[in-house]
Structures are given as structure tokens and as C-alpha cells.
N, C-alpha and C positions, 0 to 999 in steps of 0.2 A: 503493499500500499504505500503511496506517495502522498506527504503533506501537503496541502491546500497550498494555493500561491499567496503569500503575503506581501506583493510587490506589485506595484501598478508601474504603467508607461508615463513618465512626468514629463519628459521634455526630448527634444532631439538636437542634440550638438551640431552645429556645423562650421568647421576650421574654412577662413577665407578670408582675402587679403582687403575687404572692405564690409567691413560688418554694417554699416550703416546703407550702402547700398542693396546690400543682398537682402538685409532685412525688409527693407522699403520695397523691394520686387513681392518678395513671398506675403508680406503683410498687405499687399494691393491685391496677389494673385488669390490669395484665401479670403478677402475681406476682414482681417484681423487687425487689431491695435498694433503698433510698434512701438515700443518705450525702451530706455535703458535697460542694459543688463545689470546683475548684481554687481559684475567686477568692470571696472575700466576699460575700454577698450571692447565692450560687448555691447550687443544689439539683441532686442528680442523680438518676436511675434506673439505675442499673448494668445491666451485661449479668449473665446468670445462666450464661450460655454461649454459645458461638459461634452455635449457632441462635437464639436468643431475639431478635437482630435488634441496632440499633446503640446505643449511651448515651443517653439523653436529659439534654440540659441544661438550666436551667429557671435563666432568668436574671430578677432584679427588677429592674423598671425603671419608673419613676415613672408612664409613660404609655403603653400599648399602642397600638401604631398602629394606622389604622385601612384601611389597604389589604390587599386580598387577593389574598396572593402564587401562588394555587392549589397550596398546597402542604396537604395531608391526610394523616395517618395512615389505614391500613388494616390491621385487624385480622381475622383469618379463624379460625373454629371450627367444629366439629363439634357444638356442643353451643349451638346458636342462642337457642333460648329462653330458656335458664337464665343466658348471658349477658349479655342484654338485662335479665333482672331484677337480676341482681347488679350489673352496670356503673349502671343506674338507682338503683339501692340505693345506690352508693359516690358518687352525685350527679350523674351523665350526664342529659340531658335527650334525648329524641329530636326529631329535624327532621323526617324525611321517610323511607318506607321504601318500596322497591321490590320488588317480587319478577315474576319473569320464569320459564320453563319449567326453566334449569338453575343459576340464581343467585338468592338474596335478600339483600340488604342493608339496614340501615337508618344513616342518616346522625345521627349523635349528636352535643351539645356538651359536653364536657369541662363541669367549674365555673367554669373563664373565658371560656366560650364559643367557644373552639375547636373547630371541627367534625372529626369524625373519622367513619371507616365500619365496621362488623360485617359481615361476611361469611361467606355458608355456601354452598357448592355443592349442592344438590341431586340426588337419584339421578335416573339418565335412565333 
């Protein structure tokens, strides 16, 4: 028997060279408030409510590592075309698009080059 989980997912930490700019992008992309982080040089995208997902904390570092840790945010929407247009207008760059009978998604890069996916479920 395993013990019940006693932790929760509180925040997503992202290293970047310009925490203000990247937090501004993600705050606008998610419609969430941006605030100073708890540590000087950090900027946070706060939760708008329990359903909005974890807090995002952007740490300014002199150089971002190049190792891929396999972690990529996934956004879901019912307004796929409109959101692609809005996110690219904010500075995201499309990388790849996949369309299957039940789902469609586009992998994009935020202004710092971090990949994320925008997904929509298609009617069956």
C-alpha cells in the first residue's frame, strides 16, 4: 500500500534572461496578473483562481541552459484559431502542428524560445 500524496503542485519555475518580458508574455497569454517575485530579479505570473493552474515564477539568470528537460506547458482551448492568432500576436512562434481525428495541437515557442503546446479537442 502506498501513502497518500501530501504535496500539491504550487509553482512552475522558469529560468530566462529577461524575467519581466517573459512573465509579461505568459501573463497576457493566460490572462493572469503579473507581480514581482519573492526574490529580487524574479517576476511571477499569479493564479487568477484555483482553476487557473500553478503560479509561474520567472528567474533571471545570466545564461539559460541548453539541456532539454522534457517539460513543456500545455494550454487547452475551444477557440483554437483565435488563440493561435492572439498568441502569435504576443510574440509566440509556431514550430509544428499536428491534426488527428480527435485532437489538434500546435507547438509554439514563447519569446525566449521555450516550447509550449496549444491543444483543442475536436468534435467526434
